[in-house]
Each structure stands twice: as C-alpha cells, then as structure tokens.
C-alpha positions as semicolon CSV with decimal commas, in nm:
position;residue;x (nm);y (nm);z (nm)
1;X;-0,663;0,109;1,159
2;X;-0,881;0,125;0,913
3;X;-0,893;0,446;0,925
4;X;-0,542;0,427;0,890
5;X;-0,475;0,260;0,611
6;X;-0,823;0,501;0,425
7;X;-0,678;0,862;0,461
8;X;-0,380;0,619;0,210
9;X;-0,472;0,748;-0,199
10;X;-0,674;0,489;-0,386
11;X;-0,333;0,416;-0,550
12;X;-0,170;0,347;-0,221
13;X;-0,439;0,167;-0,156
14;X;-0,473;-0,068;-0,429
15;X;-0,110;-0,215;-0,438
16;X;-0,111;-0,233;-0,053
17;X;-0,497;-0,458;-0,111
18;X;-0,323;-0,659;-0,381
19;X;-0,061;-0,782;-0,222
20;X;-0,096;-0,770;0,168
21;X;-0,424;-0,835;0,149
22;X;-0,470;-1,139;-0,142
23;X;-0,097;-1,242;-0,119
24;X;-0,016;-1,155;-0,490
25;X;0,365;-1,088;-0,563
26;X;0,451;-0,747;-0,683
27;X;0,503;-0,802;-1,006
28;X;0,116;-0,988;-0,985
29;X;-0,037;-0,746;-0,853
30;X;0,163;-0,511;-1,131
31;X;-0,033;-0,739;-1,386
32;X;-0,350;-0,713;-1,224
33;X;-0,384;-0,375;-1,185
34;X;-0,211;-0,339;-1,519
35;X;0,089;-0,077;-1,445
36;X;0,503;-0,106;-1,481
37;X;0,658;-0,339;-1,194
38;X;0,829;-0,051;-1,038
39;X;0,497;0,109;-1,005
40;X;0,392;-0,116;-0,786
41;X;0,737;-0,134;-0,585
42;X;0,731;0,251;-0,540
43;X;0,374;0,275;-0,469
44;X;0,431;0,000;-0,176
45;X;0,723;0,192;-0,068
46;X;0,550;0,535;-0,023
47;X;0,208;0,332;0,065
48;X;0,400;0,193;0,357
49;X;0,617;0,476;0,468
50;X;0,291;0,713;0,467
51;X;0,104;0,459;0,699
52;X;0,359;0,422;0,926
53;X;0,335;0,785;0,973
54;X;-0,068;0,803;1,002
55;X;-0,018;0,560;1,240
56;X;0,238;0,708;1,479
57;X;-0,026;1,057;1,488
58;X;-0,226;0,829;1,545
59;X;-0,081;0,668;1,916
60;X;0,043;0,360;1,710
61;X;0,392;0,223;1,619
62;X;0,438;-0,040;1,375
C-alpha cells in the first residue's frame, strides 16, 4: 500500500497526510498548507481516486 501512496503526486500526498494521517479537517489542512479550502477538497477527491486506481492495479480492492 505504501508504494501506491508514493505513486501519488506530492500535492495529493500532502492533503491525504494532513486530513487522514494527522486528522485535520479540510479547513485546518487548507490553513496549514496555505491553500484555499476548495483546493484541498479537489485534491482530496482526485488523490483518493488515484489511490483507488493504484490499489486496483496492484490487485487490492478497496
């Protein structure tokens, strides 16, 4: 699974790190990263989509 996360772009990895690993809300992540809330929401959506695809390619169904 770690290799699937590493396959994400740095922008996508960092929003997942802030929201899922550090447990921040999207608003808190936006403030911590210095980016708009809408950007965090968008990057989270696309990061999860890309992660889902990467896991499926590795034979792991989420």
